C-alpha positions in Angstrom: -41.5 3.9 49.2 -39.8 3.5 52.5 -39.5 6.8 54.4 -38.1 6.1 57.9 -39.8 7.9 60.8 -37.1 9.1 63.3 -39.1 11.2 65.8 -42.7 12.2 66.5 -44.5 14.4 69.0 -47.9 16.1 69.1 -46.7 18.8 66.7 -44.3 17.3 64.2 -42.7 14.3 62.6 -39.0 14.0 61.7 -38.3 11.7 58.8 -35.1 10.4 57.2 -35.7 11.6 53.6 -34.1 9.3 51.0 -31.6 10.8 48.5 -33.2 11.7 45.2 -36.7 12.4 46.6 -37.9 16.0 46.3 -39.6 17.5 49.3 -42.4 19.2 47.4 -44.2 18.6 44.1 -43.0 20.6 41.1 -42.1 20.6 37.5 -40.2 17.5 36.5 -40.9 15.9 39.9 -42.4 12.4 39.5 -43.3 12.1 43.2 -42.4 14.0 46.3 -42.1 13.5 50.1 -45.2 15.5 50.7 -47.3 13.5 48.2 -46.0 10.2 49.7 -46.8 11.3 53.2 -50.2 12.8 52.4 -51.1 9.5 50.7 -50.0 7.6 53.7 -51.8 9.8 56.3 -54.7 10.7 54.1 -54.4 14.3 55.3 -52.3 17.4 54.5 -48.8 17.7 55.9 -46.5 20.8 56.0 -42.8 20.9 55.4 -41.0 23.2 57.9 -37.7 23.8 56.1 -36.0 23.0 52.8 -33.8 20.0 52.0 -32.4 19.5 48.5 -33.8 16.5 46.6 -30.3 15.1 46.2 -29.6 15.3 49.9 -30.4 12.4 52.3 -31.3 13.0 55.9 -33.5 14.6 58.5 -36.5 16.8 57.6 -39.2 18.2 59.9 -42.8 17.9 58.8 -45.6 19.7 60.7 -49.0 18.2 61.5 -50.9 21.4 60.8 -50.4 24.9 59.3 -50.2 26.7 62.7 -47.4 24.4 63.8 -45.7 24.8 60.5 -45.7 28.6 60.8 -44.3 28.4 64.4 -41.5 26.0 63.4 -40.6 27.9 60.3 -40.0 31.0 62.5 -37.7 28.9 64.7 -35.8 27.7 61.6 -35.4 31.3 60.4 -33.7 32.3 63.8 -30.0 31.4 63.6 -29.9 31.0 67.4 -32.9 28.7 67.7 -32.0 25.7 65.5 -28.7 23.9 64.8 -28.4 21.8 61.7 -25.4 19.5 61.2 -24.5 17.7 58.0 -21.8 15.3 57.0 -20.2 15.3 53.5 -17.5 13.5 51.6 -15.5 15.9 49.6 -12.6 15.7 47.1 -9.4 16.9 48.6 -7.5 17.0 51.9 -9.4 19.4 54.1 -8.0 21.3 57.1 -8.9 20.0 60.5 -11.2 23.0 61.4 -12.3 26.0 59.4 -15.2 28.3 58.8 -16.6 29.7 55.6 -18.2 33.1 55.9 -19.5 34.1 52.5 -22.5 35.7 50.9 -24.9 33.7 48.8 -27.4 35.1 46.2 -31.0 34.3 47.2 -33.8 35.8 45.0 -31.3 38.3 43.5 -30.2 39.5 47.0 -27.0 38.6 48.7 -27.5 36.9 52.1 -24.8 36.4 54.8 -24.1 32.7 55.4 -21.6 30.9 57.6 -20.6 27.2 57.7 -18.4 25.8 60.4 -16.5 22.7 59.2 -14.6 19.9 61.1 -12.7 17.2 59.3 -13.8 13.8 60.8 -11.5 11.6 58.7 -9.1 11.6 55.8 -9.9 9.1 53.1 -6.6 9.7 51.3 -5.3 10.2 48.8 -8.5 11.4 47.3 -11.1 12.6 49.9 -12.1 13.9 53.3 -15.2 13.2 55.5 -16.5 16.5 57.0 -19.0 17.6 59.6 -20.6 21.0 58.7 -22.7 23.0 61.2 -25.0 25.7 59.8 -27.5 28.1 61.3 -28.5 30.2 58.2 -29.6 27.5 55.8 -29.4 29.3 52.5 -30.2 27.4 49.3 -27.3 25.1 48.4 -25.2 26.8 51.1 -23.0 23.9 52.0 -22.5 22.9 48.3 -21.5 26.4 47.3 -19.3 27.0 50.3 -17.3 23.8 49.8 -17.0 24.4 46.1 -15.5 27.8 46.9 -13.2 26.2 49.4 -12.0 23.9 46.6 -13.5 20.9 48.4 -16.4 19.9 46.1 -18.8 17.3 47.4 -18.6 13.9 45.8 -21.4 13.3 43.4 -22.5 17.0 43.2 -23.7 17.4 39.6 -24.2 21.2 40.0 -21.1 22.4 41.9 -18.8 19.4 42.0 -15.8 18.0 40.1 -17.6 16.8 37.0 -14.6 14.7 35.7 -14.3 12.8 39.0 -18.1 12.4 39.2 -18.4 10.9 35.8 -15.8 8.2 36.7 -17.1 7.4 40.2 -20.9 7.7 39.5 -21.8 8.3 43.1 -25.0 10.1 44.3 -24.5 13.4 46.2 -22.5 12.6 49.4 -24.2 15.1 51.6 -26.3 14.0 54.6 -28.4 16.0 57.1 -27.4 14.0 60.1 -28.2 16.1 63.2 -31.0 18.5 64.3 -31.1 20.4 67.6 -34.0 22.5 68.7 -33.2 23.3 72.4 -36.5 25.1 73.1 -38.4 22.0 72.1 -35.9 19.6 73.8 -35.4 18.0 70.4 -31.9 16.5 69.7 -31.9 14.0 66.9 -28.9 12.2 65.3 -29.1 10.0 62.2 -26.6 7.1 61.6 -25.2 7.0 58.0 -22.6 4.3 58.7 -23.8 2.0 55.9 -23.7 4.8 53.3 -20.2 6.0 54.4 -18.9 2.4 54.3 -20.0 2.0 50.7 -18.6 5.4 49.7 -15.3 4.6 51.4 -15.1 1.3 49.5 -15.8 3.1 46.2 -13.2 5.8 46.8 -10.5 3.2 47.8 -10.9 1.7 44.3 -11.0 5.0 42.5 -8.1 6.3 40.5 -8.6 10.1 39.8 -5.8 10.0 37.2 -7.5 7.3 35.1 -8.4 8.4 31.6 -11.3 6.0 31.4 -14.7 7.5 31.1 
């Protein structure tokens, strides 16, 4: 399995995780990023933060437990790390907006904010968005955009199921930028090939079609 390495220093690696690959082993998971990397390096590796299996993009992996603990604390500090995603959503989004909403995590409600900028209109059906988050709650972006009536293309949990059945696209959510100023880490991942393919699919898509 190809897992592109984007950045490395003496503490961490940053990989571009493929869509559909779970980060950690678990029930129903055939293979995971951690298992693939531990097989490659013949040593233990340590994920620093979460990234949904369905989401493609940047993920930080620590080289030892001490570093993992340190970076995990950074990621829990809303001022220390900036994560930026891109998503293709159904609907014509406003140019700029923020979503300030609480999300249930382990039966407790947690504050979460997503700042959204529309990068392009793929009319009449879709918009390309940039989303900046600091809190990083589970499924935060997917839930926020669903609540804004802008479901992410290919989202089988929170999306427009009728459109998804017709288009048959993977989740159009990408972790594209990661900024850790205290470590002088500023990483950007190109997804032009993926966006080009999505745009072609949407251009041919008729949401009013009754075909299944």
